[in-house]
N, CA, C and O atoms as a Tinker XYZ file with bonds, in Angstrom:
   292  protein
     1  N     25.600000   45.524000   78.106000    73     2
     2  CA    25.003000   46.375000   79.098000    64     1     3
     3  C     24.518000   47.664000   78.418000    63     2     4     5
     4  O     25.225000   48.241000   77.591000    81     3
     5  N     23.353000   48.090000   78.763000    73     3     6
     6  CA    22.765000   49.287000   78.160000    64     5     7
     7  C     23.415000   50.551000   78.699000    63     6     8     9
     8  O     23.843000   50.617000   79.851000    81     7
     9  N     23.475000   51.539000   77.837000    73     7    10
    10  CA    24.020000   52.826000   78.258000    64     9    11
    11  C     22.907000   53.704000   78.803000    63    10    12    13
    12  O     21.739000   53.564000   78.440000    81    11
    13  N     23.306000   54.622000   79.696000    73    11    14
    14  CA    22.387000   55.613000   80.239000    64    13    15
    15  C     23.121000   56.946000   80.227000    63    14    16    17
    16  O     24.345000   56.991000   80.104000    81    15
    17  N     22.377000   58.010000   80.353000    73    15    18
    18  CA    22.988000   59.328000   80.414000    64    17    19
    19  C     23.213000   59.681000   81.888000    63    18    20    21
    20  O     22.281000   59.658000   82.692000    81    19
    21  N     24.451000   60.005000   82.223000    73    19    22
    22  CA    24.837000   60.403000   83.579000    64    21    23
    23  C     25.160000   61.889000   83.595000    63    22    24    25
    24  O     25.704000   62.426000   82.631000    81    23
    25  N     24.824000   62.542000   84.686000    73    23    26
    26  CA    25.251000   63.910000   84.921000    64    25    27
    27  C     26.534000   63.817000   85.731000    63    26    28    29
    28  O     26.533000   63.292000   86.844000    81    27
    29  N     27.628000   64.325000   85.178000    73    27    30
    30  CA    28.904000   64.335000   85.882000    64    29    31
    31  C     29.118000   65.762000   86.375000    63    30    32    33
    32  O     29.214000   66.702000   85.586000    81    31
    33  N     29.190000   65.904000   87.698000    73    31    34
    34  CA    29.315000   67.222000   88.299000    64    33    35
    35  C     30.638000   67.345000   89.039000    63    34    36    37
    36  O     31.099000   66.402000   89.681000    81    35
    37  N     31.228000   68.502000   88.940000    73    35    38
    38  CA    32.491000   68.788000   89.618000    64    37    39
    39  C     32.224000   69.223000   91.041000    63    38    40    41
    40  O     31.259000   69.938000   91.311000    81    39
    41  N     33.080000   68.791000   91.949000    73    39    42
    42  CA    32.992000   69.245000   93.330000    64    41    43
    43  C     33.558000   70.656000   93.461000    63    42    44    45
    44  O     33.442000   71.282000   94.515000    81    43
    45  N     34.169000   71.151000   92.387000    73    43    46
    46  CA    34.789000   72.476000   92.418000    64    45    47
    47  C     33.994000   73.503000   91.625000    63    46    48    49
    48  O     34.488000   74.606000   91.391000    81    47
    49  N     32.783000   73.173000   91.208000    73    47    50
    50  CA    31.911000   74.153000   90.586000    64    49    51
    51  C     31.962000   74.268000   89.072000    63    50    52    53
    52  O     31.339000   75.170000   88.512000    81    51
    53  N     32.684000   73.384000   88.391000    73    51    54
    54  CA    32.693000   73.416000   86.927000    64    53    55
    55  C     31.294000   73.061000   86.409000    63    54    56    57
    56  O     30.498000   72.444000   87.116000    81    55
    57  N     31.013000   73.453000   85.187000    73    55    58
    58  CA    29.710000   73.170000   84.590000    64    57    59
    59  C     29.459000   71.663000   84.545000    63    58    60    61
    60  O     30.374000   70.895000   84.250000    81    59
    61  N     28.224000   71.232000   84.834000    73    59    62
    62  CA    27.914000   69.796000   84.762000    64    61    63
    63  C     28.012000   69.295000   83.328000    63    62    64    65
    64  O     27.823000   70.050000   82.375000    81    63
    65  N     28.310000   68.015000   83.195000    73    63    66
    66  CA    28.425000   67.387000   81.878000    64    65    67
    67  C     27.428000   66.240000   81.784000    63    66    68    69
    68  O     27.181000   65.553000   82.775000    81    67
    69  N     26.855000   66.027000   80.609000    73    67    70
    70  CA    25.973000   64.887000   80.335000    64    69    71
    71  C     26.785000   63.876000   79.528000    63    70    72    73
    72  O     27.290000   64.190000   78.450000    81    71
    73  N     26.905000   62.668000   80.060000    73    71    74
    74  CA    27.743000   61.652000   79.423000    64    73    75
    75  C     26.956000   60.356000   79.278000    63    74    76    77
    76  O     26.385000   59.861000   80.249000    81    75
    77  N     26.926000   59.809000   78.073000    73    75    78
    78  CA    26.271000   58.542000   77.795000    64    77    79
    79  C     27.279000   57.421000   78.074000    63    78    80    81
    80  O     28.293000   57.310000   77.384000    81    79
    81  N     27.000000   56.594000   79.084000    73    79    82
    82  CA    27.957000   55.561000   79.488000    64    81    83
    83  C     27.223000   54.369000   80.090000    63    82    84    85
    84  O     26.047000   54.463000   80.441000    81    83
    85  N     27.928000   53.249000   80.204000    73    83    86
    86  CA    27.315000   52.045000   80.782000    64    85    87
    87  C     27.253000   52.114000   82.305000    63    86    88    89
    88  O     26.305000   51.615000   82.911000    81    87
    89  N     28.277000   52.740000   82.936000    73    87    90
    90  CA    28.288000   52.897000   84.392000    64    89    91
    91  C     28.826000   54.289000   84.753000    63    90    92    93
    92  O     29.523000   54.919000   83.958000    81    91
    93  N     28.498000   54.750000   85.946000    73    91    94
    94  CA    28.889000   56.078000   86.385000    64    93    95
    95  C     30.387000   56.305000   86.380000    63    94    96    97
    96  O     30.850000   57.388000   86.022000    81    95
    97  N     31.155000   55.290000   86.777000    73    95    98
    98  CA    32.612000   55.469000   86.818000    64    97    99
    99  C     33.188000   55.685000   85.413000    63    98   100   101
   100  O     34.192000   56.382000   85.263000    81    99
   101  N     32.574000   55.103000   84.397000    73    99   102
   102  CA    33.016000   55.337000   83.012000    64   101   103
   103  C     32.716000   56.769000   82.591000    63   102   104   105
   104  O     33.500000   57.387000   81.870000    81   103
   105  N     31.584000   57.294000   83.039000    73   103   106
   106  CA    31.240000   58.680000   82.737000    64   105   107
   107  C     32.237000   59.632000   83.384000    63   106   108   109
   108  O     32.675000   60.599000   82.760000    81   107
   109  N     32.594000   59.357000   84.634000    73   107   110
   110  CA    33.569000   60.191000   85.335000    64   109   111
   111  C     34.939000   60.086000   84.652000    63   110   112   113
   112  O     35.618000   61.096000   84.468000    81   111
   113  N     35.343000   58.876000   84.280000    73   111   114
   114  CA    36.632000   58.675000   83.614000    64   113   115
   115  C     36.677000   59.433000   82.294000    63   114   116   117
   116  O     37.710000   60.003000   81.941000    81   115
   117  N     35.571000   59.444000   81.566000    73   115   118
   118  CA    35.500000   60.155000   80.287000    64   117   119
   119  C     35.797000   61.638000   80.488000    63   118   120   121
   120  O     36.559000   62.231000   79.723000    81   119
   121  N     35.202000   62.232000   81.507000    73   119   122
   122  CA    35.413000   63.654000   81.781000    64   121   123
   123  C     36.822000   63.892000   82.305000    63   122   124   125
   124  O     37.489000   64.837000   81.885000    81   123
   125  N     37.278000   63.046000   83.215000    73   123   126
   126  CA    38.597000   63.230000   83.831000    64   125   127
   127  C     39.728000   63.131000   82.819000    63   126   128   129
   128  O     40.705000   63.874000   82.914000    81   127
   129  N     39.613000   62.228000   81.855000    73   127   130
   130  CA    40.726000   62.050000   80.914000    64   129   131
   131  C     40.910000   63.256000   80.008000    63   130   132   133
   132  O     41.954000   63.404000   79.372000    81   131
   133  N     39.898000   64.123000   79.946000    73   131   134
   134  CA    40.028000   65.342000   79.157000    64   133   135
   135  C     40.708000   66.460000   79.951000    63   134   136   137
   136  O     41.105000   67.477000   79.382000    81   135
   137  N     40.838000   66.271000   81.251000    73   135   138
   138  CA    41.414000   67.308000   82.105000    64   137   139
   139  C     42.699000   66.883000   82.808000    63   138   140   141
   140  O     43.421000   67.728000   83.338000    81   139
   141  N     42.989000   65.598000   82.818000    73   139   142
   142  CA    44.143000   65.102000   83.547000    64   141   143
   143  C     44.954000   64.146000   82.685000    63   142   144   145
   144  O     44.440000   63.534000   81.748000    81   143
   145  N     46.225000   64.033000   83.021000    73   143   146
   146  CA    47.085000   63.015000   82.427000    64   145   147
   147  C     47.780000   62.292000   83.580000    63   146   148   149
   148  O     47.812000   62.792000   84.704000    81   147
   149  N     48.318000   61.145000   83.304000    73   147   150
   150  CA    49.054000   60.397000   84.326000    64   149   151
   151  C     50.284000   59.788000   83.677000    63   150   152   153
   152  O     50.250000   59.349000   82.527000    81   151
   153  N     51.368000   59.770000   84.436000    73   151   154
   154  CA    52.605000   59.129000   83.999000    64   153   155
   155  C     53.302000   58.606000   85.239000    63   154   156   157
   156  O     53.004000   59.038000   86.353000    81   155
   157  N     54.216000   57.692000   85.056000    73   155   158
   158  CA    54.967000   57.156000   86.184000    64   157   159
   159  C     55.860000   58.276000   86.716000    63   158   160   161
   160  O     56.534000   58.964000   85.950000    81   159
   161  N     55.855000   58.447000   88.031000    73   159   162
   162  CA    56.660000   59.494000   88.661000    64   161   163
   163  C     58.149000   59.161000   88.589000    63   162   164   165
   164  O     58.563000   58.019000   88.788000    81   163
   165  N     58.937000   60.192000   88.300000    73   163   166
   166  CA    60.396000   60.062000   88.325000    64   165   167
   167  C     60.871000   60.402000   89.730000    63   166   168   169
   168  O     60.109000   60.946000   90.529000    81   167
   169  N     62.107000   60.090000   90.029000    73   167   170
   170  CA    62.673000   60.436000   91.331000    64   169   171
   171  C     62.609000   61.944000   91.565000    63   170   172   173
   172  O     62.334000   62.392000   92.678000    81   171
   173  N     62.864000   62.720000   90.517000    73   171   174
   174  CA    62.811000   64.181000   90.670000    64   173   175
   175  C     61.396000   64.659000   90.979000    63   174   176   177
   176  O     61.223000   65.650000   91.688000    81   175
   177  N     60.378000   63.967000   90.454000    73   175   178
   178  CA    58.984000   64.314000   90.781000    64   177   179
   179  C     58.721000   64.081000   92.261000    63   178   180   181
   180  O     58.106000   64.911000   92.930000    81   179
   181  N     59.191000   62.947000   92.766000    73   179   182
   182  CA    58.981000   62.620000   94.172000    64   181   183
   183  C     59.645000   63.645000   95.082000    63   182   184   185
   184  O     59.110000   64.003000   96.131000    81   183
   185  N     60.822000   64.111000   94.665000    73   183   186
   186  CA    61.525000   65.120000   95.460000    64   185   187
   187  C     60.851000   66.484000   95.326000    63   186   188   189
   188  O     60.533000   67.124000   96.328000    81   187
   189  N     60.632000   66.929000   94.076000    73   187   190
   190  CA    60.080000   68.264000   93.837000    64   189   191
   191  C     58.632000   68.411000   94.303000    63   190   192   193
   192  O     58.276000   69.407000   94.933000    81   191
   193  N     57.813000   67.432000   93.995000    73   191   194
   194  CA    56.389000   67.528000   94.331000    64   193   195
   195  C     56.123000   67.009000   95.743000    63   194   196   197
   196  O     55.404000   67.634000   96.522000    81   195
   197  N     56.707000   65.870000   96.054000    73   195   198
   198  CA    56.442000   65.251000   97.342000    64   197   199
   199  C     57.173000   65.897000   98.502000    63   198   200   201
   200  O     56.548000   66.369000   99.452000    81   199
   201  N     58.481000   65.921000   98.429000    73   199   202
   202  CA    59.258000   66.415000   99.564000    64   201   203
   203  C     59.266000   67.937000   99.662000    63   202   204   205
   204  O     59.056000   68.485000  100.744000    81   203
   205  N     59.503000   68.623000   98.557000    73   203   206
   206  CA    59.615000   70.083000   98.606000    64   205   207
   207  C     58.264000   70.781000   98.759000    63   206   208   209
   208  O     58.163000   71.778000   99.475000    81   207
   209  N     57.215000   70.265000   98.089000    73   207   210
   210  CA    55.900000   70.909000   98.146000    64   209   211
   211  C     54.962000   70.252000   99.154000    63   210   212   213
   212  O     53.873000   70.764000   99.415000    81   211
   213  N     55.377000   69.130000   99.718000    73   211   214
   214  CA    54.589000   68.479000  100.753000    64   213   215
   215  C     53.364000   67.715000  100.265000    63   214   216   217
   216  O     52.455000   67.441000  101.048000    81   215
   217  N     53.331000   67.370000   98.987000    73   215   218
   218  CA    52.204000   66.613000   98.444000    64   217   219
   219  C     52.377000   65.152000   98.831000    63   218   220   221
   220  O     53.416000   64.552000   98.553000    81   219
   221  N     51.371000   64.581000   99.467000    73   219   222
   222  CA    51.428000   63.192000   99.921000    64   221   223
   223  C     51.028000   62.244000   98.786000    63   222   224   225
   224  O     50.238000   62.601000   97.912000    81   223
   225  N     51.581000   61.045000   98.818000    73   223   226
   226  CA    51.210000   60.017000   97.849000    64   225   227
   227  C     49.846000   59.463000   98.248000    63   226   228   229
   228  O     49.627000   59.097000   99.402000    81   227
   229  N     48.943000   59.406000   97.289000    73   227   230
   230  CA    47.593000   58.893000   97.519000    64   229   231
   231  C     47.509000   57.448000   97.046000    63   230   232   233
   232  O     48.164000   57.075000   96.073000    81   231
   233  N     46.711000   56.636000   97.722000    73   231   234
   234  CA    46.454000   55.267000   97.301000    64   233   235
   235  C     45.199000   55.254000   96.438000    63   234   236   237
   236  O     44.137000   55.682000   96.888000    81   235
   237  N     45.307000   54.773000   95.218000    73   235   238
   238  CA    44.143000   54.691000   94.338000    64   237   239
   239  C     43.094000   53.790000   94.972000    63   238   240   241
   240  O     43.410000   52.719000   95.491000    81   239
   241  N     41.854000   54.231000   94.924000    73   239   242
   242  CA    40.761000   53.451000   95.482000    64   241   243
   243  C     40.443000   53.794000   96.917000    63   242   244   245
   244  O     39.423000   53.345000   97.440000    81   243
   245  N     41.288000   54.582000   97.577000    73   243   246
   246  CA    41.024000   55.009000   98.950000    64   245   247
   247  C     40.307000   56.350000   98.923000    63   246   248   249
   248  O     40.894000   57.369000   98.560000    81   247
   249  N     39.045000   56.347000   99.306000    73   247   250
   250  CA    38.249000   57.569000   99.264000    64   249   251
   251  C     37.580000   57.785000  100.604000    63   250   252   253
   252  O     36.939000   56.879000  101.137000    81   251
   253  N     37.723000   58.971000  101.147000    73   251   254
   254  CA    36.951000   59.346000  102.330000    64   253   255
   255  C     35.542000   59.725000  101.912000    63   254   256   257
   256  O     34.580000   59.483000  102.642000    81   255
   257  N     35.425000   60.325000  100.722000    73   255   258
   258  CA    34.146000   60.808000  100.222000    64   257   259
   259  C     34.002000   60.354000   98.775000    63   258   260   261
   260  O     34.223000   61.146000   97.858000    81   259
   261  N     33.633000   59.083000   98.551000    73   259   262
   262  CA    33.543000   58.594000   97.173000    64   261   263
   263  C     32.463000   59.333000   96.392000    63   262   264   265
   264  O     31.534000   59.898000   96.969000    81   263
   265  N     32.603000   59.317000   95.075000    73   263   266
   266  CA    31.629000   59.956000   94.201000    64   265   267
   267  C     30.527000   58.943000   93.887000    63   266   268   269
   268  O     30.619000   58.221000   92.894000    81   267
   269  N     29.493000   58.881000   94.716000    73   267   270
   270  CA    28.444000   57.886000   94.472000    64   269   271
   271  C     27.561000   58.263000   93.288000    63   270   272   273
   272  O     27.442000   59.433000   92.925000    81   271
   273  N     26.968000   57.277000   92.719000    73   271   274
   274  CA    25.989000   57.523000   91.665000    64   273   275
   275  C     24.636000   57.606000   92.351000    63   274   276   277
   276  O     24.207000   56.669000   93.024000    81   275
   277  N     23.979000   58.726000   92.175000    73   275   278
   278  CA    22.685000   58.934000   92.819000    64   277   279
   279  C     21.644000   57.971000   92.254000    63   278   280   281
   280  O     21.665000   57.678000   91.059000    81   279
   281  N     20.741000   57.477000   93.088000    73   279   282
   282  CA    19.694000   56.581000   92.588000    64   281   283
   283  C     18.761000   57.325000   91.643000    63   282   284   285
   284  O     18.601000   58.543000   91.725000    81   283
   285  N     18.162000   56.575000   90.761000    73   283   286
   286  CA    17.214000   57.172000   89.824000    64   285   287
   287  C     15.996000   57.698000   90.567000    63   286   288   289
   288  O     15.573000   57.139000   91.579000    81   287
   289  N     15.452000   58.768000   90.050000    73   287   290
   290  CA    14.255000   59.351000   90.676000    64   289   291
   291  C     13.017000   58.612000   90.259000    63   290   292
   292  O     11.916000   58.960000   90.686000    81   291
């Protein structure tokens, strides 16, 4: 599959990024992995983050407002 250049833009106002990727989700993943990490939650994480701070568990793939790839002009 051929690569294309995608503009990856933050919904929070960070500077846009130009990423050469085969699909838009790969471009987004490239940017996200530089800003986020993931690990399996421990019981203390569930208590401290979930119960004490009220952060709800999110289901991966469930989006109210997905990040669509805009059609080419």
